[in-house]
ZABAVEX-270720 format. One record per atom (N, C-alpha, C, O, CB): residue number from 1; residue in one letter; atom name; y, x, z. Coordinates in steps of 0.05 Angstrom, whole numbers. Glycine has a CB too. Layout:
REM residues N
[NUM "A" "CA" [Y X Z]]
...
END
This chain:
REM residues 80
[1 "M" "N" [-62 -481 376]]
[1 "M" "CA" [-39 -481 394]]
[1 "M" "C" [-19 -460 384]]
[1 "M" "O" [-23 -436 387]]
[1 "M" "CB" [-48 -474 423]]
[2 "P" "N" [3 -470 372]]
[2 "P" "CA" [23 -451 361]]
[2 "P" "C" [38 -436 383]]
[2 "P" "O" [44 -447 404]]
[2 "P" "CB" [43 -467 344]]
[3 "Q" "N" [43 -411 377]]
[3 "Q" "CA" [57 -394 396]]
[3 "Q" "C" [84 -385 385]]
[3 "Q" "O" [101 -373 400]]
[3 "Q" "CB" [41 -370 404]]
[4 "N" "N" [89 -390 360]]
[4 "N" "CA" [115 -383 348]]
[4 "N" "C" [125 -405 331]]
[4 "N" "O" [112 -426 328]]
[4 "N" "CB" [112 -356 332]]
[5 "L" "N" [148 -401 319]]
[5 "L" "CA" [161 -422 303]]
[5 "L" "C" [155 -420 274]]
[5 "L" "O" [169 -434 258]]
[5 "L" "CB" [191 -421 308]]
[6 "K" "N" [136 -404 266]]
[6 "K" "CA" [129 -402 238]]
[6 "K" "C" [108 -424 231]]
[6 "K" "O" [93 -432 248]]
[6 "K" "CB" [117 -374 231]]
[7 "N" "N" [109 -433 206]]
[7 "N" "CA" [90 -452 195]]
[7 "N" "C" [90 -479 210]]
[7 "N" "O" [69 -492 212]]
[7 "N" "CB" [63 -441 196]]
[8 "I" "N" [113 -488 220]]
[8 "I" "CA" [115 -514 231]]
[8 "I" "C" [121 -533 208]]
[8 "I" "O" [140 -530 193]]
[8 "I" "CB" [138 -516 253]]
[9 "T" "N" [104 -553 205]]
[9 "T" "CA" [107 -571 183]]
[9 "T" "C" [132 -589 185]]
[9 "T" "O" [142 -593 207]]
[9 "T" "CB" [82 -589 180]]
[10 "L" "N" [141 -598 163]]
[10 "L" "CA" [164 -616 162]]
[10 "L" "C" [159 -641 179]]
[10 "L" "O" [176 -650 194]]
[10 "L" "CB" [171 -624 133]]
[11 "K" "N" [135 -652 176]]
[11 "K" "CA" [128 -676 191]]
[11 "K" "C" [129 -671 221]]
[11 "K" "O" [139 -688 236]]
[11 "K" "CB" [99 -685 183]]
[12 "D" "N" [118 -648 230]]
[12 "D" "CA" [119 -642 259]]
[12 "D" "C" [147 -639 269]]
[12 "D" "O" [154 -649 291]]
[12 "D" "CB" [103 -616 265]]
[13 "F" "N" [164 -626 254]]
[13 "F" "CA" [192 -623 263]]
[13 "F" "C" [207 -649 263]]
[13 "F" "O" [223 -654 280]]
[13 "F" "CB" [207 -602 245]]
[14 "Q" "N" [201 -666 243]]
[14 "Q" "CA" [213 -693 242]]
[14 "Q" "C" [204 -709 267]]
[14 "Q" "O" [220 -723 279]]
[14 "Q" "CB" [206 -707 216]]
[15 "D" "N" [179 -707 274]]
[15 "D" "CA" [169 -721 297]]
[15 "D" "C" [183 -711 323]]
[15 "D" "O" [189 -727 340]]
[15 "D" "CB" [138 -717 300]]
[16 "F" "N" [188 -685 324]]
[16 "F" "CA" [202 -674 347]]
[16 "F" "C" [231 -685 349]]
[16 "F" "O" [240 -692 370]]
[16 "F" "CB" [203 -644 346]]
[17 "L" "N" [244 -687 326]]
[17 "L" "CA" [271 -698 326]]
[17 "L" "C" [271 -727 335]]
[17 "L" "O" [289 -735 349]]
[17 "L" "CB" [284 -695 297]]
[18 "K" "N" [251 -742 326]]
[18 "K" "CA" [249 -770 335]]
[18 "K" "C" [244 -771 365]]
[18 "K" "O" [256 -787 379]]
[18 "K" "CB" [226 -784 320]]
[19 "F" "N" [227 -753 375]]
[19 "F" "CA" [221 -751 404]]
[19 "F" "C" [247 -746 420]]
[19 "F" "O" [250 -756 442]]
[19 "F" "CB" [200 -729 409]]
[20 "K" "N" [265 -730 408]]
[20 "K" "CA" [290 -723 422]]
[20 "K" "C" [311 -745 419]]
[20 "K" "O" [333 -743 429]]
[20 "K" "CB" [301 -697 410]]
[21 "G" "N" [304 -767 405]]
[21 "G" "CA" [322 -790 403]]
[21 "G" "C" [340 -790 379]]
[21 "G" "O" [359 -806 378]]
[21 "G" "CB" [338 -792 427]]
[22 "L" "N" [335 -773 360]]
[22 "L" "CA" [351 -772 336]]
[22 "L" "C" [341 -791 315]]
[22 "L" "O" [317 -798 315]]
[22 "L" "CB" [352 -743 325]]
[23 "K" "N" [358 -799 297]]
[23 "K" "CA" [351 -817 275]]
[23 "K" "C" [363 -806 249]]
[23 "K" "O" [383 -793 249]]
[23 "K" "CB" [361 -845 280]]
[24 "V" "N" [349 -812 227]]
[24 "V" "CA" [359 -804 200]]
[24 "V" "C" [382 -823 194]]
[24 "V" "O" [378 -848 194]]
[24 "V" "CB" [336 -805 179]]
[25 "I" "N" [405 -812 188]]
[25 "I" "CA" [427 -829 181]]
[25 "I" "C" [433 -829 151]]
[25 "I" "O" [447 -846 140]]
[25 "I" "CB" [452 -821 196]]
[26 "R" "N" [421 -809 137]]
[26 "R" "CA" [426 -807 108]]
[26 "R" "C" [405 -789 95]]
[26 "R" "O" [397 -769 107]]
[26 "R" "CB" [455 -796 102]]
[27 "R" "N" [397 -796 71]]
[27 "R" "CA" [379 -779 55]]
[27 "R" "C" [392 -777 27]]
[27 "R" "O" [399 -797 15]]
[27 "R" "CB" [350 -791 53]]
[28 "K" "N" [396 -753 19]]
[28 "K" "CA" [408 -749 -8]]
[28 "K" "C" [402 -722 -19]]
[28 "K" "O" [405 -702 -4]]
[28 "K" "CB" [439 -754 -7]]
[29 "G" "N" [393 -720 -43]]
[29 "G" "CA" [389 -695 -57]]
[29 "G" "C" [370 -676 -44]]
[29 "G" "O" [374 -652 -44]]
[29 "G" "CB" [415 -682 -60]]
[30 "G" "N" [348 -686 -32]]
[30 "G" "CA" [329 -668 -20]]
[30 "G" "C" [336 -660 9]]
[30 "G" "O" [324 -641 19]]
[30 "G" "CB" [325 -644 -36]]
[31 "H" "N" [356 -673 21]]
[31 "H" "CA" [364 -666 48]]
[31 "H" "C" [364 -691 65]]
[31 "H" "O" [368 -714 56]]
[31 "H" "CB" [393 -654 48]]
[32 "E" "N" [358 -687 90]]
[32 "E" "CA" [359 -709 110]]
[32 "E" "C" [380 -701 131]]
[32 "E" "O" [381 -678 139]]
[32 "E" "CB" [331 -714 123]]
[33 "V" "N" [397 -721 138]]
[33 "V" "CA" [417 -716 159]]
[33 "V" "C" [408 -732 183]]
[33 "V" "O" [406 -757 182]]
[33 "V" "CB" [446 -725 149]]
[34 "W" "N" [404 -718 205]]
[34 "W" "CA" [395 -730 230]]
[34 "W" "C" [418 -729 250]]
[34 "W" "O" [434 -710 251]]
[34 "W" "CB" [371 -715 242]]
[35 "S" "N" [421 -751 266]]
[35 "S" "CA" [443 -751 285]]
[35 "S" "C" [434 -766 310]]
[35 "S" "O" [415 -782 310]]
[35 "S" "CB" [467 -765 273]]
[36 "G" "N" [447 -760 332]]
[36 "G" "CA" [442 -772 358]]
[36 "G" "C" [468 -773 374]]
[36 "G" "O" [487 -760 366]]
[36 "G" "CB" [420 -758 373]]
[37 "T" "N" [467 -788 395]]
[37 "T" "CA" [492 -791 411]]
[37 "T" "C" [500 -766 426]]
[37 "T" "O" [523 -763 432]]
[37 "T" "CB" [488 -814 431]]
[38 "T" "N" [481 -748 431]]
[38 "T" "CA" [487 -724 447]]
[38 "T" "C" [495 -700 430]]
[38 "T" "O" [502 -679 441]]
[38 "T" "CB" [464 -717 464]]
[39 "L" "N" [494 -703 404]]
[39 "L" "CA" [499 -680 386]]
[39 "L" "C" [528 -678 379]]
[39 "L" "O" [542 -698 374]]
[39 "L" "CB" [482 -682 361]]
[40 "L" "N" [538 -653 378]]
[40 "L" "CA" [565 -649 369]]
[40 "L" "C" [567 -649 338]]
[40 "L" "O" [588 -656 327]]
[40 "L" "CB" [576 -622 379]]
[41 "R" "N" [545 -642 325]]
[41 "R" "CA" [544 -643 296]]
[41 "R" "C" [516 -651 287]]
[41 "R" "O" [497 -648 303]]
[41 "R" "CB" [552 -615 284]]
[42 "P" "N" [513 -661 263]]
[42 "P" "CA" [487 -670 254]]
[42 "P" "C" [468 -647 248]]
[42 "P" "O" [477 -624 244]]
[42 "P" "CB" [490 -688 230]]
[43 "I" "N" [443 -653 247]]
[43 "I" "CA" [422 -634 239]]
[43 "I" "C" [415 -640 210]]
[43 "I" "O" [409 -663 203]]
[43 "I" "CB" [397 -635 258]]
[44 "I" "N" [415 -619 194]]
[44 "I" "CA" [408 -622 165]]
[44 "I" "C" [381 -609 161]]
[44 "I" "O" [377 -586 168]]
[44 "I" "CB" [430 -609 147]]
[45 "L" "N" [363 -624 148]]
[45 "L" "CA" [337 -613 141]]
[45 "L" "C" [333 -616 111]]
[45 "L" "O" [341 -636 98]]
[45 "L" "CB" [314 -628 156]]
[46 "Q" "N" [321 -595 99]]
[46 "Q" "CA" [314 -597 71]]
[46 "Q" "C" [286 -611 70]]
[46 "Q" "O" [267 -600 79]]
[46 "Q" "CB" [313 -569 57]]
[47 "S" "N" [286 -634 59]]
[47 "S" "CA" [261 -650 59]]
[47 "S" "C" [241 -642 37]]
[47 "S" "O" [219 -653 35]]
[47 "S" "CB" [267 -679 56]]
[48 "H" "N" [248 -622 21]]
[48 "H" "CA" [230 -614 0]]
[48 "H" "C" [218 -586 6]]
[48 "H" "O" [203 -576 -11]]
[48 "H" "CB" [245 -612 -26]]
[49 "I" "N" [223 -575 29]]
[49 "I" "CA" [211 -549 37]]
[49 "I" "C" [193 -553 61]]
[49 "I" "O" [201 -561 82]]
[49 "I" "CB" [234 -528 44]]
[50 "D" "N" [167 -547 56]]
[50 "D" "CA" [147 -550 77]]
[50 "D" "C" [128 -526 76]]
[50 "D" "O" [116 -522 55]]
[50 "D" "CB" [132 -577 74]]
[51 "P" "N" [125 -511 97]]
[51 "P" "CA" [135 -514 124]]
[51 "P" "C" [165 -507 126]]
[51 "P" "O" [176 -494 109]]
[51 "P" "CB" [119 -497 143]]
[52 "V" "N" [177 -516 148]]
[52 "V" "CA" [206 -510 152]]
[52 "V" "C" [209 -481 159]]
[52 "V" "O" [195 -471 176]]
[52 "V" "CB" [217 -529 175]]
[53 "P" "N" [228 -467 146]]
[53 "P" "CA" [232 -439 152]]
[53 "P" "C" [241 -435 181]]
[53 "P" "O" [255 -452 193]]
[53 "P" "CB" [254 -427 133]]
[54 "E" "N" [232 -413 193]]
[54 "E" "CA" [237 -408 221]]
[54 "E" "C" [267 -407 228]]
[54 "E" "O" [275 -417 249]]
[54 "E" "CB" [224 -381 229]]
[55 "F" "N" [284 -396 210]]
[55 "F" "CA" [312 -394 216]]
[55 "F" "C" [325 -422 217]]
[55 "F" "O" [344 -426 231]]
[55 "F" "CB" [327 -377 196]]
[56 "I" "N" [315 -441 201]]
[56 "I" "CA" [325 -468 202]]
[56 "I" "C" [318 -481 228]]
[56 "I" "O" [334 -495 240]]
[56 "I" "CB" [313 -485 178]]
[57 "I" "N" [293 -477 237]]
[57 "I" "CA" [285 -488 263]]
[57 "I" "C" [301 -476 286]]
[57 "I" "O" [311 -491 303]]
[57 "I" "CB" [255 -482 268]]
[58 "R" "N" [305 -450 285]]
[58 "R" "CA" [321 -437 307]]
[58 "R" "C" [350 -448 307]]
[58 "R" "O" [361 -453 329]]
[58 "R" "CB" [321 -407 303]]
[59 "N" "N" [362 -450 284]]
[59 "N" "CA" [390 -461 283]]
[59 "N" "C" [391 -490 293]]
[59 "N" "O" [410 -497 308]]
[59 "N" "CB" [401 -459 254]]
[60 "N" "N" [372 -506 285]]
[60 "N" "CA" [372 -534 294]]
[60 "N" "C" [365 -536 323]]
[60 "N" "O" [376 -554 337]]
[60 "N" "CB" [352 -549 278]]
[61 "M" "N" [349 -518 334]]
[61 "M" "CA" [343 -519 363]]
[61 "M" "C" [368 -512 379]]
[61 "M" "O" [373 -523 400]]
[61 "M" "CB" [320 -499 370]]
[62 "R" "N" [384 -494 368]]
[62 "R" "CA" [410 -487 381]]
[62 "R" "C" [429 -511 381]]
[62 "R" "O" [442 -517 401]]
[62 "R" "CB" [423 -463 367]]
[63 "T" "N" [430 -526 359]]
[63 "T" "CA" [446 -550 357]]
[63 "T" "C" [436 -571 377]]
[63 "T" "O" [452 -585 389]]
[63 "T" "CB" [446 -561 328]]
[64 "L" "N" [410 -573 380]]
[64 "L" "CA" [398 -592 399]]
[64 "L" "C" [401 -583 428]]
[64 "L" "O" [396 -599 446]]
[64 "L" "CB" [369 -596 392]]
[65 "N" "N" [408 -558 432]]
[65 "N" "CA" [409 -546 459]]
[65 "N" "C" [381 -547 472]]
[65 "N" "O" [379 -553 496]]
[65 "N" "CB" [430 -561 476]]
[66 "C" "N" [361 -540 456]]
[66 "C" "CA" [333 -539 466]]
[66 "C" "C" [323 -510 463]]
[66 "C" "O" [334 -494 448]]
[66 "C" "CB" [315 -558 449]]
[67 "D" "N" [303 -504 479]]
[67 "D" "CA" [291 -478 476]]
[67 "D" "C" [265 -480 461]]
[67 "D" "O" [254 -501 457]]
[67 "D" "CB" [287 -465 504]]
[68 "K" "N" [255 -457 453]]
[68 "K" "CA" [231 -455 437]]
[68 "K" "C" [207 -467 451]]
[68 "K" "O" [191 -481 439]]
[68 "K" "CB" [225 -425 431]]
[69 "Q" "N" [206 -463 477]]
[69 "Q" "CA" [182 -473 493]]
[69 "Q" "C" [181 -503 492]]
[69 "Q" "O" [158 -514 492]]
[69 "Q" "CB" [184 -463 521]]
[70 "E" "N" [203 -517 492]]
[70 "E" "CA" [203 -546 491]]
[70 "E" "C" [190 -556 465]]
[70 "E" "O" [174 -576 466]]
[70 "E" "CB" [231 -557 493]]
[71 "L" "N" [196 -544 443]]
[71 "L" "CA" [184 -551 417]]
[71 "L" "C" [154 -544 417]]
[71 "L" "O" [138 -561 408]]
[71 "L" "CB" [198 -537 394]]
[72 "L" "N" [147 -521 427]]
[72 "L" "CA" [119 -513 428]]
[72 "L" "C" [103 -531 446]]
[72 "L" "O" [80 -538 439]]
[72 "L" "CB" [116 -484 437]]
[73 "D" "N" [114 -539 469]]
[73 "D" "CA" [100 -558 486]]
[73 "D" "C" [95 -585 472]]
[73 "D" "O" [74 -597 475]]
[73 "D" "CB" [116 -562 512]]
[74 "F" "N" [116 -594 458]]
[74 "F" "CA" [113 -619 443]]
[74 "F" "C" [91 -617 422]]
[74 "F" "O" [74 -635 420]]
[74 "F" "CB" [140 -627 429]]
[75 "L" "N" [90 -595 408]]
[75 "L" "CA" [70 -592 387]]
[75 "L" "C" [42 -590 399]]
[75 "L" "O" [22 -600 387]]
[75 "L" "CB" [76 -567 370]]
[76 "N" "N" [39 -576 422]]
[76 "N" "CA" [13 -574 435]]
[76 "N" "C" [3 -601 445]]
[76 "N" "O" [-20 -607 442]]
[76 "N" "CB" [15 -555 458]]
[77 "K" "N" [21 -618 456]]
[77 "K" "CA" [14 -645 465]]
[77 "K" "C" [6 -662 441]]
[77 "K" "O" [-13 -678 443]]
[77 "K" "CB" [37 -658 480]]
[78 "K" "N" [20 -658 419]]
[78 "K" "CA" [14 -674 395]]
[78 "K" "C" [-14 -668 384]]
[78 "K" "O" [-27 -685 373]]
[78 "K" "CB" [36 -669 373]]
[79 "Q" "N" [-22 -643 387]]
[79 "Q" "CA" [-49 -635 376]]
[79 "Q" "C" [-71 -645 393]]
[79 "Q" "O" [-94 -647 384]]
[79 "Q" "CB" [-50 -605 374]]
[80 "E" "N" [-66 -650 419]]
[80 "E" "CA" [-88 -659 437]]
[80 "E" "C" [-98 -687 430]]
[80 "E" "O" [-116 -697 443]]
[80 "E" "CB" [-78 -659 465]]
END
């Protein structure tokens, strides 16, 4: 049961973005661009870095207007 945002795998974070209703609109040069109807700007992920660095997760959570607990709850449910 994760309690912090360190060592979150790329796959887990991608699953969370899908859960939030986002879709990959472009892949190029080791990056994925995710977008959704509620976002003011797209989310960019480096698809060649696993696990995702904590500062990338925090910045993307701010863009999603989500808090840390929402992501941790999702990851806990996924592990069950």
